[in-house]
C-alpha positions in Angstrom: -155.4 -95.1 -240.8 -156.8 -94.6 -237.4 -160.6 -95.0 -236.9 -160.6 -91.5 -235.3 -159.7 -90.0 -238.6 -162.7 -91.4 -240.4 -165.2 -88.8 -241.8 -168.1 -88.0 -239.5 -171.1 -85.7 -240.0 -170.3 -82.6 -237.8 -173.9 -82.2 -236.7 -174.2 -85.8 -235.6 -170.9 -85.5 -233.6 -172.2 -82.3 -231.9 -175.5 -83.9 -230.9 -173.7 -86.9 -229.6 -171.4 -84.7 -227.4 -174.5 -82.9 -226.0 -176.2 -86.1 -225.1 -173.0 -87.3 -223.4 -172.8 -84.1 -221.2 -176.5 -84.4 -220.3 -176.1 -88.0 -219.3 -173.0 -87.3 -217.4 -174.6 -84.5 -215.4 -177.6 -86.7 -214.4 -175.2 -89.5 -213.3 -173.1 -87.0 -211.4 -176.0 -85.6 -209.4 -177.1 -89.1 -208.3 -173.6 -90.1 -207.3 -172.9 -86.9 -205.3 -176.2 -87.1 -203.4 -175.8 -90.8 -202.7 -172.2 -90.5 -201.6 -173.1 -87.5 -199.3 -170.5 -85.3 -201.0 -172.9 -82.4 -201.6 -176.3 -81.6 -200.1 -179.5 -81.2 -202.1 -179.5 -77.5 -201.3 -176.0 -77.1 -202.7 -177.0 -79.0 -205.8 -180.0 -76.7 -206.4 -177.6 -73.7 -206.2 -175.2 -75.4 -208.6 -177.9 -76.1 -211.1 -179.1 -72.5 -211.0 -175.5 -71.3 -211.7 -175.3 -73.9 -214.5 -178.4 -72.5 -216.3 -177.0 -69.0 -216.1 -173.4 -69.8 -217.3 -174.0 -72.7 -219.7 -171.0 -74.6 -218.1 -171.1 -78.3 -217.2 -172.4 -79.2 -213.8 -169.0 -80.7 -212.9 -167.3 -77.4 -213.7 -169.8 -75.4 -211.7 -169.3 -77.6 -208.6 -165.5 -77.2 -208.9 -165.8 -73.4 -209.3 -168.0 -73.4 -206.2 -165.2 -75.4 -204.3 -167.8 -78.1 -203.5 -165.7 -80.8 -205.1 -162.2 -81.0 -206.6 -161.0 -82.8 -209.7 -159.7 -85.8 -207.9 -163.0 -86.4 -206.0 -165.0 -85.9 -209.2 -162.9 -88.4 -211.2 -162.8 -91.0 -208.4 -166.5 -91.0 -207.8 -167.3 -91.3 -211.5 -164.8 -94.1 -211.8 -166.5 -95.9 -208.9 -169.9 -95.5 -210.5 -168.6 -97.1 -213.7 -166.9 -100.0 -212.0 -163.5 -98.8 -213.0 -160.3 -98.2 -211.0 -159.2 -94.7 -210.1 -155.4 -94.2 -210.3 -153.5 -91.3 -208.8 -150.6 -90.9 -211.2 -148.6 -88.9 -208.7 -148.3 -92.0 -206.4 -148.3 -94.7 -209.1 -145.0 -96.3 -210.1 -145.3 -96.1 -213.9 -143.8 -98.9 -216.0 -141.4 -97.3 -218.5 -141.9 -100.2 -220.9 -145.6 -99.4 -221.1 -145.0 -95.8 -221.8 -142.9 -96.7 -224.8 -145.9 -98.6 -226.4 -147.8 -95.4 -227.2 -146.3 -92.3 -228.8 -146.6 -88.8 -227.3 -148.7 -87.7 -230.3 -151.3 -90.4 -229.7 -151.2 -89.9 -225.9 -152.0 -86.2 -226.4 -154.6 -86.7 -229.1 -156.7 -89.0 -226.9 -155.6 -87.6 -223.5 -154.4 -91.0 -222.3 -151.3 -92.3 -220.6 -150.1 -96.0 -220.6 -149.0 -97.0 -217.1 -148.6 -100.7 -216.9 -149.2 -104.2 -218.2 -151.7 -106.7 -216.8 -151.2 -110.0 -218.4 -151.8 -109.5 -222.1 -153.5 -106.1 -221.6 -152.1 -102.6 -221.6 -153.3 -100.6 -218.7 -154.1 -97.0 -219.9 -155.1 -94.1 -217.7 -157.9 -92.1 -219.3 -159.7 -88.9 -218.4 -162.8 -90.1 -220.3 -163.1 -93.9 -220.2 -166.3 -93.8 -222.2 -164.4 -92.8 -225.3 -164.9 -96.1 -227.1 -163.4 -94.7 -230.3 -160.1 -93.9 -228.5 -160.0 -97.4 -226.9 -160.5 -99.0 -230.3 -157.8 -96.9 -231.9 -155.4 -97.7 -229.1 -156.0 -101.4 -229.6 -155.2 -101.1 -233.3 -152.1 -98.9 -232.8 -150.6 -101.0 -229.9 -151.7 -104.5 -230.7 -152.7 -104.9 -227.1 -156.2 -105.3 -225.5 -156.8 -102.1 -223.5 -157.7 -102.0 -219.8 -158.9 -98.4 -219.1 -158.4 -96.9 -215.6 -159.5 -93.4 -214.7 -157.2 -90.5 -213.8 -157.6 -86.7 -213.7 -156.9 -84.7 -216.9 -154.3 -82.6 -215.1 -152.4 -85.7 -213.9 -152.4 -87.3 -217.3 -151.1 -84.1 -219.0 -148.4 -83.8 -216.3 -147.4 -87.5 -216.8 -147.2 -87.0 -220.6 -145.0 -83.9 -220.1 -142.7 -85.7 -217.7 -142.2 -89.1 -219.2 -142.2 -88.4 -222.9 -140.0 -85.3 -222.6 -137.2 -87.1 -220.7 -136.3 -89.7 -223.3 -136.5 -87.1 -226.2 -134.5 -84.6 -224.1 -131.6 -87.0 -223.7 -131.4 -87.4 -227.5 -131.7 -83.6 -228.1 -129.1 -82.7 -225.6 -126.6 -85.2 -227.0 -127.2 -83.9 -230.5 -126.8 -80.3 -229.1 -123.3 -81.0 -228.0 -122.1 -83.1 -231.0 -120.3 -80.0 -232.3 -117.7 -80.4 -229.6 -114.2 -80.9 -231.0 -112.5 -84.3 -230.6 -109.6 -82.7 -228.7 -110.6 -80.0 -226.2 -107.9 -77.6 -224.9 -107.6 -77.7 -221.2 -108.4 -74.0 -220.9 -111.7 -74.5 -222.7 -112.9 -77.5 -220.7 -114.4 -75.5 -217.9 -116.2 -73.2 -220.3 -117.8 -76.0 -222.3 -118.8 -77.9 -219.1 -120.8 -74.9 -218.0 -122.7 -74.6 -221.3 -126.5 -75.3 -221.2 -126.5 -78.6 -223.3 -124.0 -80.3 -221.0 -125.7 -79.1 -217.9 -129.1 -80.4 -219.2 -127.6 -83.7 -220.1 -126.1 -84.2 -216.7 -129.4 -83.2 -215.0 -131.3 -85.7 -217.1 -128.9 -88.5 -216.3 -129.3 -87.8 -212.6 -133.1 -87.4 -212.8 -133.6 -90.7 -214.6 -131.3 -92.5 -212.2 -133.4 -91.3 -209.2 -136.6 -92.2 -211.0 -135.3 -95.7 -211.6 -134.3 -96.1 -207.9 -130.6 -96.4 -208.7 -128.0 -96.3 -205.9 -125.1 -95.5 -208.2 -124.4 -93.8 -211.5 -121.4 -95.1 -213.5 -120.0 -93.0 -216.3 -117.5 -95.3 -218.0 -115.3 -94.3 -221.0 -114.9 -97.1 -223.5 -112.6 -97.2 -226.5 -115.1 -95.7 -229.0 -117.9 -94.4 -226.9 -119.1 -93.6 -223.4 -121.2 -96.0 -221.4 -123.7 -95.0 -218.6 -124.9 -97.6 -216.2 -127.1 -97.5 -213.1 -126.8 -99.9 -210.1 -130.4 -100.9 -209.2 -130.9 -103.3 -206.3 -127.2 -104.1 -206.3 -127.0 -105.0 -210.0 -125.7 -102.8 -212.8 -127.8 -102.1 -215.8 -126.7 -100.3 -219.0 -129.0 -97.3 -219.8 -127.2 -95.3 -222.4 -124.3 -95.1 -224.8 -123.1 -91.7 -226.1 -120.5 -90.4 -228.5 -116.9 -90.4 -227.3 -116.4 -86.8 -228.1 -118.7 -85.6 -225.3 -116.7 -87.5 -222.7 -114.4 -84.6 -221.5 -117.2 -82.1 -221.1 -119.5 -84.6 -219.4 -116.7 -85.7 -217.0 -115.7 -82.1 -216.3 -119.3 -81.2 -215.5 -119.6 -83.8 -212.8 -116.2 -82.7 -211.4 -117.3 -79.1 -211.2 -120.4 -80.1 -209.4 -118.4 -82.0 -206.8 -115.8 -79.3 -206.4 -112.9 -81.3 -208.0 -109.9 -80.1 -210.0 -110.9 -80.5 -213.7 -107.3 -80.0 -214.8 -106.1 -83.0 -212.9 -106.9 -86.2 -214.9 -104.1 -88.5 -213.7 -105.0 -89.0 -210.1 -108.2 -90.3 -208.4 -110.3 -87.6 -206.8 -113.3 -87.6 -204.4 -116.0 -85.0 -204.0 -119.4 -84.3 -202.8 -122.5 -82.2 -203.9 -126.1 -81.8 -203.0 -129.1 -81.4 -205.4 -132.9 -81.3 -205.0 -134.7 -83.5 -207.5 -138.5 -83.8 -207.6 -138.8 -81.8 -204.3 -136.5 -84.2 -202.5 -133.0 -83.5 -201.3 -130.2 -85.8 -202.4 -126.5 -86.0 -201.6 -124.1 -87.3 -204.2 -120.7 -88.8 -203.3 -118.6 -88.5 -206.5 -115.3 -90.3 -207.2 -113.1 -90.3 -210.3 -110.6 -92.9 -211.4 -108.2 -92.7 -214.3 -108.5 -95.5 -216.8 -106.8 -96.3 -220.2 -109.8 -94.7 -222.0 -110.2 -91.7 -219.8 -111.6 -90.8 -216.4 -114.3 -93.0 -214.9 -116.9 -91.2 -212.7 -119.1 -92.9 -210.1 -121.8 -91.1 -208.3 -123.3 -92.6 -205.1 -126.9 -91.4 -204.7 -127.8 -90.7 -201.0 -131.4 -89.7 -200.3 -131.4 -87.5 -197.3 -134.8 -88.7 -196.2 -133.5 -92.3 -196.0 -131.5 -91.4 -192.9 -134.8 -91.5 -191.0 -135.0 -95.2 -191.7 -136.6 -97.1 -188.9 -134.9 -100.3 -187.7 -138.3 -102.1 -188.3 -138.0 -101.3 -192.0 -134.6 -102.9 -192.5 -135.8 -106.5 -192.5 -135.0 -107.8 -189.0 -136.9 -110.8 -187.8 -138.7 -109.9 -184.5 -136.5 -112.1 -182.4 -133.3 -110.7 -183.9 -134.4 -107.1 -183.6 -135.1 -107.6 -179.9 -131.6 -109.0 -179.4 -130.0 -106.1 -181.3 -132.0 -103.5 -179.4 -130.9 -105.0 -176.1 -127.3 -104.2 -177.0 -127.5 -100.6 -178.0 -129.8 -99.5 -175.2 -127.0 -100.1 -172.7 -125.1 -96.9 -171.6 -121.6 -98.3 -172.6 -119.9 -101.0 -174.6 -119.0 -101.7 -178.2 -121.4 -102.8 -181.0 -119.8 -104.0 -184.2 -121.5 -104.3 -187.6 -119.6 -106.5 -190.0 -119.9 -107.4 -193.7 -118.4 -106.6 -197.1 -118.6 -103.2 -198.8 -122.2 -102.5 -199.9 -123.9 -104.7 -197.4 -125.8 -101.8 -195.7 -123.6 -101.5 -192.6 -123.7 -97.7 -192.5 -127.5 -97.7 -193.0 -127.9 -99.9 -190.0 -125.7 -97.7 -187.8 -127.6 -94.6 -189.0 -130.9 -96.3 -188.1 -129.5 -97.0 -184.6 -128.3 -93.4 -184.2 -131.9 -92.2 -185.1 -133.1 -94.2 -182.1 -130.4 -92.9 -179.8 -130.5 -89.3 -181.0 -132.1 -87.4 -178.1 -131.2 -83.9 -176.7 -129.7 -85.4 -173.5 -127.0 -87.3 -175.4 -123.8 -86.0 -177.0 -123.3 -88.1 -180.1 -120.2 -87.7 -182.2 -119.3 -89.6 -185.4 -116.0 -89.8 -187.3 -116.5 -91.2 -190.9 -114.9 -91.6 -194.2 -116.8 -90.2 -195.9 -119.8 -88.7 -194.1 -122.5 -90.2 -196.2 -125.5 -88.5 -194.6 -126.0 -85.3 -192.6 -127.7 -86.1 -189.3 -129.6 -83.3 -187.5 -128.4 -82.9 -184.0 -125.3 -85.1 -184.3 -121.7 -83.9 -184.5 -120.1 -85.5 -187.6 -116.4 -85.4 -188.5 -115.0 -86.2 -191.9 -111.5 -87.7 -191.7 -108.8 -85.9 -193.7 -105.5 -87.9 -193.8 -103.8 -85.1 -195.8 -104.4 -82.7 -193.0 -103.4 -85.3 -190.4 -107.0 -86.1 -189.3 -107.1 -89.9 -189.2 -109.6 -92.2 -187.4 -107.2 -92.7 -184.5 -106.3 -89.0 -184.1 -109.9 -87.9 -184.5 -111.1 -90.5 -182.0 -108.6 -89.2 -179.4 -110.0 -85.6 -179.9 -113.6 -86.8 -179.7 -112.9 -88.4 -176.3 -111.8 -85.0 -175.0 -115.2 -83.5 -175.9 -117.2 -85.4 -173.4 -119.2 -87.7 -175.7 -121.9 -90.1 -174.7 -122.1 -92.1 -177.9 -119.4 -92.4 -180.5 -119.7 -93.9 -184.0 -116.4 -94.8 -185.8 -117.0 -95.3 -189.5 -114.6 -98.2 -189.8 -112.0 -99.9 -187.6 -109.1 -100.2 -190.0 -106.0 -100.5 -187.8 -104.8 -101.5 -184.4 -104.5 -97.9 -183.1 -108.2 -97.1 -183.9 -109.3 -100.4 -182.5 -107.4 -99.9 -179.3 -108.8 -96.4 -178.7 -112.4 -97.6 -179.5 -112.1 -100.5 -177.1 -110.7 -98.3 -174.4 -113.5 -95.7 -174.9 -116.1 -98.5 -174.4 -114.4 -99.6 -171.2 -114.4 -96.0 -169.8 -118.2 -95.5 -170.1 -118.9 -94.7 -173.7 -121.2 -96.5 -176.2 -119.2 -97.1 -179.3 -120.6 -98.1 -182.7 -118.4 -99.2 -185.5 -117.9 -101.5 -188.5 -115.4 -104.2 -189.5 -114.9 -106.2 -192.7 -115.4 -109.8 -191.7 -117.5 -112.6 -193.2 -119.5 -113.4 -190.1 -120.1 -112.2 -186.5 -117.7 -114.6 -184.7 -115.0 -113.6 -187.1 -115.0 -110.1 -185.7 -113.7 -111.3 -182.3 -110.7 -113.1 -183.9 -110.1 -110.1 -186.2 -109.7 -107.8 -183.2 -107.2 -110.1 -181.5 -105.3 -110.5 -184.8 -105.0 -106.7 -184.8 -103.2 -106.9 -181.5 -106.0 -106.0 -179.1 -105.6 -108.1 -175.9 -108.3 -110.8 -175.7 -109.3 -109.8 -172.2 -110.1 -106.2 -173.4 -112.1 -107.5 -176.3 -114.2 -109.8 -174.1 -114.8 -106.9 -171.6 -115.6 -104.2 -174.2 -117.6 -105.9 -176.9 -121.3 -106.5 -176.2 -122.7 -107.4 -179.6 -121.5 -108.3 -183.1 -123.9 -108.2 -186.1 -123.0 -109.5 -189.5 -125.2 -108.6 -192.4 -125.8 -108.9 -196.2 -128.3 -107.4 -198.6 -130.5 -109.7 -200.7 -132.9 -108.7 -203.4 -136.6 -108.9 -202.7 -138.9 -110.9 -205.0 -141.1 -108.8 -207.1 -144.6 -108.8 -205.6 -146.1 -108.5 -209.1 -144.7 -111.6 -210.6 -143.2 -114.0 -208.0 -144.5 -117.5 -208.5 -145.0 -120.3 -206.1 -143.6 -123.8 -206.4 -143.0 -126.9 -204.3 -139.3 -127.8 -204.1 -138.2 -131.4 -203.7 -137.2 -132.5 -200.2 -133.9 -133.8 -201.5 -133.0 -130.4 -203.0 -133.7 -128.6 -199.8 -131.7 -131.1 -197.7 -128.7 -130.7 -200.0 -128.5 -126.9 -199.2 -129.4 -127.4 -195.5 -132.8 -125.8 -195.7 -134.7 -126.4 -192.4 -137.7 -128.8 -192.9 -140.6 -128.9 -190.5 -142.8 -132.0 -190.6 -143.9 -133.9 -193.7 -146.0 -131.1 -195.2 -145.2 -130.1 -198.8 -143.4 -126.7 -198.5 -144.5 -123.9 -200.8 -141.8 -121.3 -201.7 -141.5 -118.6 -204.2 -139.1 -117.9 -207.1 -138.5 -115.0 -209.5 -140.4 -115.0 -212.8 -139.9 -111.5 -214.3 -142.3 -108.9 -215.5 -142.4 -105.4 -216.8 -142.5 -103.9 -213.2 -139.1 -105.4 -212.3 -137.5 -105.2 -215.8 -137.8 -108.9 -216.1 -135.4 -109.6 -213.3 -137.9 -111.1 -210.9 -136.6 -108.8 -208.1 -137.5 -105.4 -206.9 -135.9 -103.7 -203.8 -133.6 -105.2 -201.2 -133.8 -106.6 -197.6 -131.2 -107.2 -194.9 -130.0 -110.6 -193.8 -128.7 -110.6 -190.3 -126.6 -112.6 -187.9 -126.6 -111.3 -184.3 -124.2 -112.6 -181.7 -124.5 -111.3 -178.1 -121.4 -111.7 -175.9 -122.4 -114.3 -173.3 -120.2 -115.3 -170.5 -119.2 -118.5 -172.4 -118.2 -116.5 -175.5 -116.3 -114.0 -173.4 -114.3 -116.9 -171.8 -113.6 -118.4 -175.2 -112.4 -115.0 -176.4 -109.9 -114.8 -173.5 -108.8 -118.3 -174.3 -108.1 -117.2 -177.9 -110.6 -119.7 -179.3 -111.0 -119.9 -183.1 -113.9 -118.2 -184.9 -115.4 -121.7 -185.6 -115.4 -122.6 -181.9 -117.1 -119.4 -181.0 -119.6 -119.8 -183.8 -120.6 -123.3 -182.5 -121.3 -122.0 -179.0 -123.2 -119.0 -180.3 -125.4 -121.2 -182.5 -126.0 -123.5 -179.5 -127.1 -120.4 -177.5 -129.7 -119.4 -180.1 -127.8 -117.3 -182.7 -129.4 -117.5 -186.2 -126.6 -117.6 -188.8 -126.8 -115.5 -192.0 -128.0 -118.5 -194.0 -130.6 -119.5 -191.4 -131.9 -115.9 -191.3 -132.0 -115.9 -195.1 -133.8 -119.2 -195.3 -136.4 -117.8 -192.9 -137.1 -115.0 -195.3 -137.3 -117.5 -198.1 -140.0 -119.3 -196.1 -141.8 -116.0 -195.7 -141.9 -115.5 -199.4 -139.7 -112.3 -199.3 -136.8 -113.6 -201.3 -135.7 -116.8 -203.1 -133.3 -119.6 -202.3 -131.2 -118.7 -205.4 -130.7 -115.2 -204.1 -129.7 -116.3 -200.6 -127.2 -118.8 -202.1 -125.8 -115.9 -204.2 -125.1 -113.5 -201.4 -124.2 -115.9 -198.6 -121.3 -118.3 -198.9 
């Protein structure tokens, strides 16, 4: 039984409450005057209004618009030596929320937000409620660290976080009456019903809240699996009954404008939604499997297209080199790397820098991942005859200044892009190669004459994405010199090197990593490298010269970020061969 439920004399409780209000009002007056938030004259007027209305001084001050709830709560927290937390900006730990039930949270007007060592951090509107803190300690088994938040923020957080988990379960139960075999003519009707719509919205909302980049809806033999890709790694978040699979899949296909009657062929689609006041684009793809259609949604936050190059993880020296290439009026800049290495994000960041009214910028992409204001973007459509090569020819007839080609896939596209750079255009594009020097040999292997490659290409950048160490739990250690020498880690002097490695905590779901950072290799086309290109030198020969001229390799750039404590040696070795 909770201590809160123990019998208490009603008169004693009432007197205790009156004493607390009087004490609070006296403290509040002192704080507000000392902090310069209200003047003595304003306070006299508020006290007069208090005597007439019988309301608390705090309520009178808020009614008079002299203070707001946030200001009131934060100054009281400061006076008591407690931390004030704005729940709208705080990244709540879902594991902490699960410790306290919604009933208990509402009863005491509290909200669990995080862990701090062996203590549960709980936001409270009244941190002086010792009875509530004692009860929470008994219920949870944790020592409680109270922090202060506004009553409205706590209620809002309770409504949002507790309702989401329960809603998923309710919506799944609500559609369990669906038949095992659904006739084709009924699929569209069922996919538009409220329970299915709510379930899809909840899956998407939770993915965005968890910072997922992809949602994977995967039919299994006996059930349906939902996974989110977070920081490049897949995490299973839900399993649902097999019978809801057709309706769930059809709902995603309807949203993306696909043909729900076609289940034997892969399809691609696109849709836009606003979640939590932010606009998101979703690139949707379906793939037939032996257990049914697999659906993958790529989540693209529209605001992320305003990404600044300084936020991508470039070292200062590398960023200066890269900027020197795309500030030229013409030439070719190639960004290379495997799928999912952030190539498009880098090119969009460059376009944000170059996007001025005086420039005519045209892109041709497959697909158009983000809509860029002020830029003409073309989606290729092979069925309609619009390929990269044909679209690129048309672009050149529209007097462009800057052209972005989503990917150079064949000789024809490469030839037109190179010729465009030689005729006074700045061309940005991507290639799939392992490193920067490999892009030069790849173009010549496609059939582009080496002298054209050496003349047109100004810069090649290779990149990867590595996970960032979680700031809340990363731990320092001193690796042995022998271990560092074996992997080629650069050593400086005889000092003991301090690096960081993942540990795992509730904030990062015990992975030790949170967020990602770019690893870059930037090769500028010097006269020596141009000569080697014409001579058809190998990628290794070009790489040796580039390193001698100051190019940091992917591994060197990654090791530098390890030295700075941004990521770990294990992560660099995982993403870079």
